[in-house]
PASEVO-75642 format. One record per residue: residue in one letter; x, y, z of N, C-alpha, C in turn; residue number from 1. Coordinates in Angstrom, 3 decimals. Layout:
<pamars>
resn=A n_px=X n_py=Y n_pz=Z ca_px=X ca_py=Y ca_pz=Z c_px=X c_py=Y c_pz=Z resi=NUM
...
</pamars>
This chain:
<pamars>
resn=M n_px=-6.239 n_py=-6.393 n_pz=-5.748 ca_px=-4.857 ca_py=-6.296 ca_pz=-6.177 c_px=-4.841 c_py=-6.043 c_pz=-7.678 resi=1
resn=L n_px=-4.193 n_py=-4.974 n_pz=-8.050 ca_px=-3.985 ca_py=-4.648 ca_pz=-9.452 c_px=-2.535 c_py=-4.972 c_pz=-9.781 resi=2
resn=I n_px=-2.318 n_py=-5.698 n_pz=-10.870 ca_px=-0.976 ca_py=-6.090 ca_pz=-11.279 c_px=-0.758 c_py=-5.598 c_pz=-12.705 resi=3
resn=T n_px=0.277 n_py=-4.802 n_pz=-12.911 ca_px=0.603 ca_py=-4.379 ca_pz=-14.265 c_px=1.955 c_py=-4.967 c_pz=-14.642 resi=4
resn=T n_px=2.080 n_py=-5.277 n_pz=-15.918 ca_px=3.328 ca_py=-5.795 ca_pz=-16.459 c_px=3.700 c_py=-4.963 c_pz=-17.668 resi=5
resn=A n_px=4.910 n_py=-4.456 n_pz=-17.673 ca_px=5.415 ca_py=-3.684 ca_pz=-18.804 c_px=6.678 c_py=-4.367 c_pz=-19.320 resi=6
resn=I n_px=6.752 n_py=-4.548 n_pz=-20.629 ca_px=7.918 ca_py=-5.189 ca_pz=-21.237 c_px=8.625 c_py=-4.171 c_pz=-22.116 resi=7
resn=D n_px=9.935 n_py=-4.053 n_pz=-21.894 ca_px=10.771 ca_py=-3.176 ca_pz=-22.702 c_px=12.003 c_py=-3.981 c_pz=-23.093 resi=8
resn=G n_px=12.063 n_py=-4.393 n_pz=-24.333 ca_px=13.173 ca_py=-5.231 ca_pz=-24.782 c_px=13.148 c_py=-6.569 c_pz=-24.087 resi=9
resn=D n_px=14.244 n_py=-6.892 n_pz=-23.391 ca_px=14.321 ca_py=-8.182 ca_pz=-22.691 c_px=13.999 c_py=-8.060 c_pz=-21.206 resi=10
resn=T n_px=13.418 n_py=-6.913 n_pz=-20.803 ca_px=13.107 ca_py=-6.673 ca_pz=-19.390 c_px=11.603 c_py=-6.517 c_pz=-19.184 resi=11
resn=A n_px=11.091 n_py=-7.216 n_pz=-18.186 ca_px=9.682 ca_py=-7.084 ca_pz=-17.802 c_px=9.628 c_py=-6.519 c_pz=-16.391 resi=12
resn=V n_px=8.783 n_py=-5.510 n_pz=-16.196 ca_px=8.574 ca_py=-4.928 ca_pz=-14.871 c_px=7.162 c_py=-5.294 c_pz=-14.421 resi=13
resn=I n_px=7.073 n_py=-6.016 n_pz=-13.317 ca_px=5.794 ca_py=-6.423 ca_pz=-12.748 c_px=5.551 c_py=-5.553 c_pz=-11.524 resi=14
resn=T n_px=4.426 n_py=-4.818 n_pz=-11.539 ca_px=4.126 ca_py=-3.872 ca_pz=-10.470 c_px=2.770 c_py=-4.188 c_pz=-9.843 resi=15
resn=P n_px=2.765 n_py=-4.787 n_pz=-8.656 ca_px=1.499 ca_py=-4.970 ca_pz=-7.945 c_px=1.142 c_py=-3.707 c_pz=-7.165 resi=16
resn=R n_px=-0.159 n_py=-3.487 n_pz=-6.987 ca_px=-0.636 ca_py=-2.333 ca_pz=-6.209 c_px=-1.623 c_py=-2.837 c_pz=-5.163 resi=17
resn=G n_px=-1.375 n_py=-2.481 n_pz=-3.920 ca_px=-2.266 ca_py=-2.902 ca_pz=-2.839 c_px=-1.564 c_py=-3.828 c_pz=-1.870 resi=18
resn=E n_px=-2.322 n_py=-4.730 n_pz=-1.287 ca_px=-1.804 ca_py=-5.651 ca_pz=-0.277 c_px=-1.489 c_py=-7.009 c_pz=-0.891 resi=19
resn=I n_px=-0.348 n_py=-7.555 n_pz=-0.517 ca_px=0.007 ca_py=-8.902 ca_pz=-0.953 c_px=-0.390 c_py=-9.852 c_pz=0.167 resi=20
resn=D n_px=-1.432 n_py=-10.615 n_pz=-0.104 ca_px=-1.897 ca_py=-11.641 ca_pz=0.825 c_px=-2.185 c_py=-12.897 c_pz=0.011 resi=21
resn=F n_px=-2.710 n_py=-13.929 n_pz=0.656 ca_px=-2.922 ca_py=-15.184 ca_pz=-0.063 c_px=-3.982 c_py=-15.078 c_pz=-1.150 resi=22
resn=A n_px=-4.900 n_py=-14.134 n_pz=-1.048 ca_px=-5.893 ca_py=-13.938 ca_pz=-2.114 c_px=-5.235 c_py=-13.393 c_pz=-3.380 resi=23
resn=A n_px=-4.202 n_py=-12.572 n_pz=-3.221 ca_px=-3.510 ca_py=-11.969 ca_pz=-4.364 c_px=-2.409 c_py=-12.869 c_pz=-4.925 resi=24
resn=L n_px=-1.969 n_py=-13.836 n_pz=-4.155 ca_px=-0.811 ca_py=-14.649 ca_pz=-4.514 c_px=-0.927 c_py=-15.373 c_pz=-5.851 resi=25
resn=P n_px=-2.016 n_py=-16.039 n_pz=-6.184 ca_px=-2.062 ca_py=-16.761 ca_pz=-7.465 c_px=-1.810 c_py=-15.864 c_pz=-8.684 resi=26
resn=G n_px=-2.414 n_py=-14.698 n_pz=-8.717 ca_px=-2.204 ca_py=-13.782 ca_pz=-9.836 c_px=-0.783 c_py=-13.270 c_pz=-9.902 resi=27
resn=L n_px=-0.208 n_py=-13.003 n_pz=-8.742 ca_px=1.168 ca_py=-12.507 ca_pz=-8.698 c_px=2.170 c_py=-13.577 c_pz=-9.121 resi=28
resn=L n_px=1.933 n_py=-14.814 n_pz=-8.726 ca_px=2.821 ca_py=-15.902 ca_pz=-9.133 c_px=2.682 c_py=-16.210 c_pz=-10.621 resi=29
resn=A n_px=1.490 n_py=-16.020 n_pz=-11.163 ca_px=1.257 ca_py=-16.321 ca_pz=-12.580 c_px=1.853 c_py=-15.273 c_pz=-13.513 resi=30
resn=A n_px=1.976 n_py=-14.042 n_pz=-13.050 ca_px=2.424 ca_py=-12.947 ca_pz=-13.926 c_px=3.750 c_py=-13.245 c_pz=-14.628 resi=31
resn=P n_px=4.814 n_py=-13.644 n_pz=-13.922 ca_px=6.063 ca_py=-13.909 ca_pz=-14.641 c_px=6.010 c_py=-15.171 c_pz=-15.494 resi=32
resn=R n_px=5.130 n_py=-16.084 n_pz=-15.173 ca_px=5.012 ca_py=-17.326 ca_pz=-15.949 c_px=4.377 c_py=-17.074 c_pz=-17.312 resi=33
resn=R n_px=3.683 n_py=-15.942 n_pz=-17.454 ca_px=3.042 ca_py=-15.598 ca_pz=-18.727 c_px=3.942 c_py=-14.761 c_pz=-19.631 resi=34
resn=L n_px=5.136 n_py=-14.465 n_pz=-19.182 ca_px=6.036 ca_py=-13.623 ca_pz=-19.970 c_px=6.581 c_py=-14.387 c_pz=-21.175 resi=35
resn=P n_px=6.842 n_py=-13.674 n_pz=-22.258 ca_px=7.443 ca_py=-14.341 ca_pz=-23.410 c_px=8.857 c_py=-14.822 c_pz=-23.090 resi=36
resn=R n_px=9.312 n_py=-15.811 n_pz=-23.831 ca_px=10.644 ca_py=-16.380 ca_pz=-23.580 c_px=11.770 c_py=-15.396 c_pz=-23.859 resi=37
resn=T n_px=11.479 n_py=-14.344 n_pz=-24.584 ca_px=12.505 ca_py=-13.349 ca_pz=-24.901 c_px=12.880 c_py=-12.492 c_pz=-23.694 resi=38
resn=V n_px=12.078 n_py=-12.551 n_pz=-22.626 ca_px=12.370 ca_py=-11.778 ca_pz=-21.412 c_px=13.487 c_py=-12.472 c_pz=-20.640 resi=39
resn=A n_px=14.557 n_py=-11.729 n_pz=-20.392 ca_px=15.710 ca_py=-12.261 ca_pz=-19.665 c_px=15.808 c_py=-11.698 c_pz=-18.248 resi=40
resn=R n_px=15.162 n_py=-10.544 n_pz=-18.021 ca_px=15.222 ca_py=-9.885 ca_pz=-16.714 c_px=13.812 c_py=-9.581 c_pz=-16.237 resi=41
resn=V n_px=13.545 n_py=-9.905 n_pz=-14.986 ca_px=12.256 ca_py=-9.595 ca_pz=-14.369 c_px=12.511 c_py=-8.642 c_pz=-13.202 resi=42
resn=V n_px=11.784 n_py=-7.537 n_pz=-13.205 ca_px=11.865 ca_py=-6.579 ca_pz=-12.109 c_px=10.535 c_py=-6.634 c_pz=-11.367 resi=43
resn=S n_px=10.594 n_py=-6.938 n_pz=-10.097 ca_px=9.410 ca_py=-6.927 ca_pz=-9.244 c_px=9.431 c_py=-5.601 c_pz=-8.489 resi=44
resn=D n_px=8.597 n_py=-4.678 n_pz=-8.926 ca_px=8.572 ca_py=-3.318 ca_pz=-8.367 c_px=7.477 c_py=-3.251 c_pz=-7.303 resi=45
resn=L n_px=7.871 n_py=-3.198 n_pz=-6.050 ca_px=6.931 ca_py=-3.271 ca_pz=-4.932 c_px=6.645 c_py=-1.917 c_pz=-4.292 resi=46
resn=H n_px=6.987 n_py=-0.835 n_pz=-4.957 ca_px=6.828 ca_py=0.479 ca_pz=-4.320 c_px=5.376 c_py=0.847 c_pz=-4.047 resi=47
resn=Q n_px=4.405 n_py=0.205 n_pz=-4.713 ca_px=3.003 ca_py=0.506 ca_pz=-4.462 c_px=2.306 c_py=-0.563 c_pz=-3.613 resi=48
resn=V n_px=3.098 n_py=-1.439 n_pz=-3.012 ca_px=2.552 ca_py=-2.447 ca_pz=-2.104 c_px=2.418 c_py=-1.806 c_pz=-0.730 resi=49
resn=T n_px=1.204 n_py=-1.820 n_pz=-0.202 ca_px=0.937 ca_py=-1.173 ca_pz=1.081 c_px=1.148 c_py=-2.095 c_pz=2.276 resi=50
resn=F n_px=1.099 n_py=-3.407 n_pz=2.044 ca_px=1.258 ca_py=-4.387 ca_pz=3.118 c_px=1.513 c_py=-5.741 c_pz=2.483 resi=51
resn=M n_px=2.335 n_py=-6.550 n_pz=3.139 ca_px=2.452 ca_py=-7.947 ca_pz=2.726 c_px=2.643 c_py=-8.812 c_pz=3.955 resi=52
resn=D n_px=1.994 n_py=-9.969 n_pz=3.905 ca_px=2.141 ca_py=-10.927 ca_pz=4.989 c_px=3.014 c_py=-12.068 c_pz=4.475 resi=53
resn=I n_px=2.892 n_py=-13.222 n_pz=5.074 ca_px=3.738 ca_py=-14.353 ca_pz=4.671 c_px=3.550 c_py=-14.712 c_pz=3.197 resi=54
resn=A n_px=2.429 n_py=-14.344 n_pz=2.625 ca_px=2.218 ca_py=-14.562 ca_pz=1.185 c_px=3.275 c_py=-13.818 c_pz=0.379 resi=55
resn=G n_px=3.723 n_py=-12.682 n_pz=0.866 ca_px=4.784 ca_py=-11.947 ca_pz=0.193 c_px=6.086 c_py=-12.720 c_pz=0.166 resi=56
resn=L n_px=6.365 n_py=-13.457 n_pz=1.236 ca_px=7.557 ca_py=-14.309 ca_pz=1.257 c_px=7.426 c_py=-15.426 c_pz=0.231 resi=57
resn=H n_px=6.226 n_py=-16.018 n_pz=0.169 ca_px=5.971 ca_py=-17.051 ca_pz=-0.837 c_px=6.137 c_py=-16.478 c_pz=-2.248 resi=58
resn=L n_px=5.649 n_py=-15.269 n_pz=-2.451 ca_px=5.762 ca_py=-14.622 ca_pz=-3.749 c_px=7.224 c_py=-14.431 c_pz=-4.137 resi=59
resn=L n_px=8.010 n_py=-13.819 n_pz=-3.274 ca_px=9.401 ca_py=-13.534 ca_pz=-3.607 c_px=10.218 c_py=-14.807 c_pz=-3.803 resi=60
resn=A n_px=9.993 n_py=-15.803 n_pz=-2.954 ca_px=10.701 ca_py=-17.071 ca_pz=-3.122 c_px=10.256 c_py=-17.769 c_pz=-4.411 resi=61
resn=G n_px=8.954 n_py=-17.714 n_pz=-4.710 ca_px=8.442 ca_py=-18.328 ca_pz=-5.938 c_px=8.975 c_py=-17.639 c_pz=-7.180 resi=62
resn=Q n_px=8.996 n_py=-16.310 n_pz=-7.158 ca_px=9.541 ca_py=-15.567 ca_pz=-8.300 c_px=11.026 c_py=-15.875 c_pz=-8.482 resi=63
resn=R n_px=11.748 n_py=-15.917 n_pz=-7.381 ca_px=13.180 ca_py=-16.223 ca_pz=-7.463 c_px=13.395 c_py=-17.607 c_pz=-8.061 resi=64
resn=D n_px=12.637 n_py=-18.601 n_pz=-7.593 ca_px=12.790 ca_py=-19.963 ca_pz=-8.105 c_px=12.382 c_py=-20.060 c_pz=-9.573 resi=65
resn=D n_px=11.283 n_py=-19.409 n_pz=-9.943 ca_px=10.847 ca_py=-19.417 ca_pz=-11.345 c_px=11.898 c_py=-18.783 c_pz=-12.243 resi=66
resn=C n_px=12.470 n_py=-17.669 n_pz=-11.804 ca_px=13.494 ca_py=-16.994 ca_pz=-12.603 c_px=14.735 c_py=-17.869 c_pz=-12.748 resi=67
resn=R n_px=15.120 n_py=-18.526 n_pz=-11.703 ca_px=16.282 ca_py=-19.419 ca_pz=-11.790 c_px=16.022 c_py=-20.556 c_pz=-12.770 resi=68
resn=R n_px=14.830 n_py=-21.145 n_pz=-12.709 ca_px=14.492 ca_py=-22.247 ca_pz=-13.624 c_px=14.466 c_py=-21.788 c_pz=-15.080 resi=69
resn=S n_px=13.991 n_py=-20.589 n_pz=-15.310 ca_px=13.884 ca_py=-20.085 ca_pz=-16.681 c_px=15.111 c_py=-19.269 c_pz=-17.098 resi=70
resn=R n_px=16.145 n_py=-19.286 n_pz=-16.258 ca_px=17.413 ca_py=-18.588 ca_pz=-16.532 c_px=17.232 c_py=-17.092 c_pz=-16.746 resi=71
resn=R n_px=16.381 n_py=-16.512 n_pz=-15.911 ca_px=16.170 ca_py=-15.069 ca_pz=-15.895 c_px=16.762 c_py=-14.504 c_pz=-14.612 resi=72
resn=T n_px=17.050 n_py=-13.224 n_pz=-14.632 ca_px=17.462 ca_py=-12.575 ca_pz=-13.392 c_px=16.240 c_py=-11.891 c_pz=-12.778 resi=73
resn=L n_px=16.214 n_py=-11.836 n_pz=-11.472 ca_px=15.135 ca_py=-11.169 ca_pz=-10.744 c_px=15.728 c_py=-10.017 c_pz=-9.954 resi=74
resn=T n_px=15.111 n_py=-8.865 n_pz=-10.088 ca_px=15.474 ca_py=-7.701 ca_pz=-9.300 c_px=14.232 c_py=-7.252 c_pz=-8.549 resi=75
resn=V n_px=14.375 n_py=-7.033 n_pz=-7.244 ca_px=13.271 ca_py=-6.554 ca_pz=-6.412 c_px=13.558 c_py=-5.101 c_pz=-6.063 resi=76
resn=T n_px=12.602 n_py=-4.214 n_pz=-6.356 ca_px=12.771 ca_py=-2.801 ca_pz=-6.045 c_px=11.568 c_py=-2.311 c_pz=-5.245 resi=77
resn=G n_px=11.745 n_py=-1.177 n_pz=-4.593 ca_px=10.638 ca_py=-0.516 ca_pz=-3.902 c_px=10.147 c_py=-1.217 c_pz=-2.655 resi=78
resn=L n_px=10.991 n_py=-1.986 n_pz=-2.018 ca_px=10.592 ca_py=-2.718 ca_pz=-0.819 c_px=10.403 c_py=-1.745 c_pz=0.339 resi=79
resn=G n_px=9.193 n_py=-1.673 n_pz=0.875 ca_px=8.888 ca_py=-0.778 ca_pz=1.984 c_px=9.400 c_py=-1.305 c_pz=3.313 resi=80
resn=R n_px=9.289 n_py=-0.478 n_pz=4.337 ca_px=9.796 ca_py=-0.845 ca_pz=5.672 c_px=9.132 c_py=-2.086 c_pz=6.237 resi=81
resn=Q n_px=7.821 n_py=-2.177 n_pz=6.099 ca_px=7.109 ca_py=-3.333 ca_pz=6.657 c_px=7.557 c_py=-4.610 c_pz=5.964 resi=82
resn=A n_px=7.679 n_py=-4.578 n_pz=4.653 ca_px=8.110 ca_py=-5.758 ca_pz=3.895 c_px=9.566 c_py=-6.103 c_pz=4.210 resi=83
resn=E n_px=10.392 n_py=-5.091 n_pz=4.339 ca_px=11.797 ca_py=-5.329 ca_pz=4.677 c_px=11.905 c_py=-5.969 c_pz=6.062 resi=84
resn=H n_px=11.111 n_py=-5.494 n_pz=7.011 ca_px=11.105 ca_py=-6.083 ca_pz=8.357 c_px=10.691 c_py=-7.554 c_pz=8.291 resi=85
resn=L n_px=9.695 n_py=-7.855 n_pz=7.480 ca_px=9.241 ca_py=-9.237 ca_pz=7.313 c_px=10.362 c_py=-10.111 c_pz=6.748 resi=86
resn=L n_px=11.093 n_py=-9.603 n_pz=5.755 ca_px=12.200 ca_py=-10.368 ca_pz=5.183 c_px=13.329 c_py=-10.576 c_pz=6.191 resi=87
resn=L n_px=13.620 n_py=-9.555 n_pz=6.979 ca_px=14.652 ca_py=-9.705 ca_pz=8.009 c_px=14.271 c_py=-10.769 c_pz=9.028 resi=88
resn=L n_px=13.022 n_py=-10.755 n_pz=9.441 ca_px=12.538 ca_py=-11.753 ca_pz=10.387 c_px=12.600 c_py=-13.149 c_pz=9.777 resi=89
resn=A n_px=12.155 n_py=-13.284 n_pz=8.533 ca_px=12.194 ca_py=-14.582 ca_pz=7.858 c_px=13.627 c_py=-15.074 c_pz=7.706 resi=90
resn=Q n_px=14.557 n_py=-14.170 n_pz=7.397 ca_px=15.963 ca_py=-14.560 ca_pz=7.252 c_px=16.517 c_py=-15.072 c_pz=8.568 resi=91
resn=R n_px=16.139 n_py=-14.418 n_pz=9.648 ca_px=16.611 ca_py=-14.847 ca_pz=10.968 c_px=16.034 c_py=-16.208 c_pz=11.343 resi=92
resn=L n_px=14.761 n_py=-16.432 n_pz=11.049 ca_px=14.100 ca_py=-17.679 ca_pz=11.428 c_px=14.392 c_py=-18.837 c_pz=10.476 resi=93
resn=F n_px=14.573 n_py=-18.527 n_pz=9.186 ca_px=14.760 ca_py=-19.561 ca_pz=8.162 c_px=15.956 c_py=-19.219 c_pz=7.269 resi=94
resn=P n_px=17.165 n_py=-19.246 n_pz=7.803 ca_px=18.328 ca_py=-18.816 ca_pz=7.025 c_px=18.579 c_py=-19.644 c_pz=5.763 resi=95
resn=A n_px=18.141 n_py=-20.896 n_pz=5.731 ca_px=18.372 ca_py=-21.741 ca_pz=4.556 c_px=17.654 c_py=-21.222 c_pz=3.312 resi=96
resn=F n_px=16.575 n_py=-20.455 n_pz=3.491 ca_px=15.836 ca_py=-19.933 ca_pz=2.342 c_px=16.488 c_py=-18.692 c_pz=1.744 resi=97
resn=D n_px=17.463 n_py=-18.119 n_pz=2.433 ca_px=18.221 ca_py=-16.973 ca_pz=1.955 c_px=17.343 c_py=-15.789 c_pz=1.538 resi=98
resn=F n_px=16.376 n_py=-15.452 n_pz=2.375 ca_px=15.550 ca_py=-14.269 ca_pz=2.116 c_px=16.400 c_py=-12.995 c_pz=2.154 resi=99
resn=G n_px=17.506 n_py=-13.053 n_pz=2.890 ca_px=18.376 ca_py=-11.896 ca_pz=2.978 c_px=18.920 c_py=-11.460 c_pz=1.627 resi=100
resn=A n_px=19.027 n_py=-12.389 n_pz=0.674 ca_px=19.512 ca_py=-12.047 ca_pz=-0.663 c_px=18.553 c_py=-11.100 c_pz=-1.380 resi=101
resn=L n_px=17.317 n_py=-11.020 n_pz=-0.917 ca_px=16.334 ca_py=-10.135 ca_pz=-1.535 c_px=16.309 c_py=-8.757 c_pz=-0.888 resi=102
resn=L n_px=17.036 n_py=-8.582 n_pz=0.205 ca_px=17.024 ca_py=-7.297 ca_pz=0.905 c_px=17.813 c_py=-6.245 c_pz=0.145 resi=103
resn=L n_px=17.326 n_py=-5.034 n_pz=0.217 ca_px=17.990 ca_py=-3.916 ca_pz=-0.422 c_px=19.100 c_py=-3.401 c_pz=0.474 resi=104
resn=P n_px=20.311 n_py=-3.254 n_pz=-0.054 ca_px=21.324 ca_py=-2.572 ca_pz=0.740 c_px=20.875 c_py=-1.134 c_pz=1.003 resi=105
resn=A n_px=21.275 n_py=-0.568 n_pz=2.100 ca_px=20.793 ca_py=0.761 ca_pz=2.490 c_px=21.046 c_py=1.831 c_pz=1.425 resi=106
resn=A n_px=22.146 n_py=1.738 n_pz=0.692 ca_px=22.476 ca_py=2.773 ca_pz=-0.283 c_px=22.057 c_py=2.410 c_pz=-1.699 resi=107
resn=S n_px=21.443 n_py=1.257 n_pz=-1.901 ca_px=21.117 ca_py=0.807 ca_pz=-3.249 c_px=19.626 c_py=0.734 c_pz=-3.473 resi=108
resn=P n_px=19.140 n_py=1.123 n_pz=-4.659 ca_px=17.714 ca_py=1.059 ca_pz=-4.920 c_px=17.228 c_py=-0.314 c_pz=-5.355 resi=109
resn=A n_px=18.110 n_py=-1.263 n_pz=-5.640 ca_px=17.678 ca_py=-2.566 ca_pz=-6.144 c_px=18.652 c_py=-3.646 c_pz=-5.695 resi=110
resn=Q n_px=18.155 n_py=-4.865 n_pz=-5.680 ca_px=18.969 ca_py=-6.013 ca_pz=-5.328 c_px=18.616 c_py=-7.148 c_pz=-6.268 resi=111
resn=S n_px=19.596 n_py=-7.743 n_pz=-6.893 ca_px=19.351 ca_py=-8.886 ca_pz=-7.773 c_px=19.405 c_py=-10.157 c_pz=-6.959 resi=112
resn=A n_px=18.607 n_py=-11.120 n_pz=-7.375 ca_px=18.600 ca_py=-12.429 ca_pz=-6.715 c_px=18.788 c_py=-13.505 c_pz=-7.736 resi=113
</pamars>
């Protein structure tokens, strides 16, 4: 798993490449925690993610919780069909976690959480 982080002003874009599984999870969870305090917006760009399992759900929920604690906004972009299907299934099975809030509307390229 290759993870790149680009900071432009108060926005950080975190872009993982490859598969999101439990081996990749620690690095992905640590990436936003290493951002400077001046970052107010975090964009998780998943367009180069080829597959994600339940670790991807842990990642998105962890990023959302970290952003809320640090008073940052989180935007998820580039969610592929397989990942979107996983989020839909998780939302149906565990509605209290509100995974649906991370889903992209059909006409929109991004969704804030």
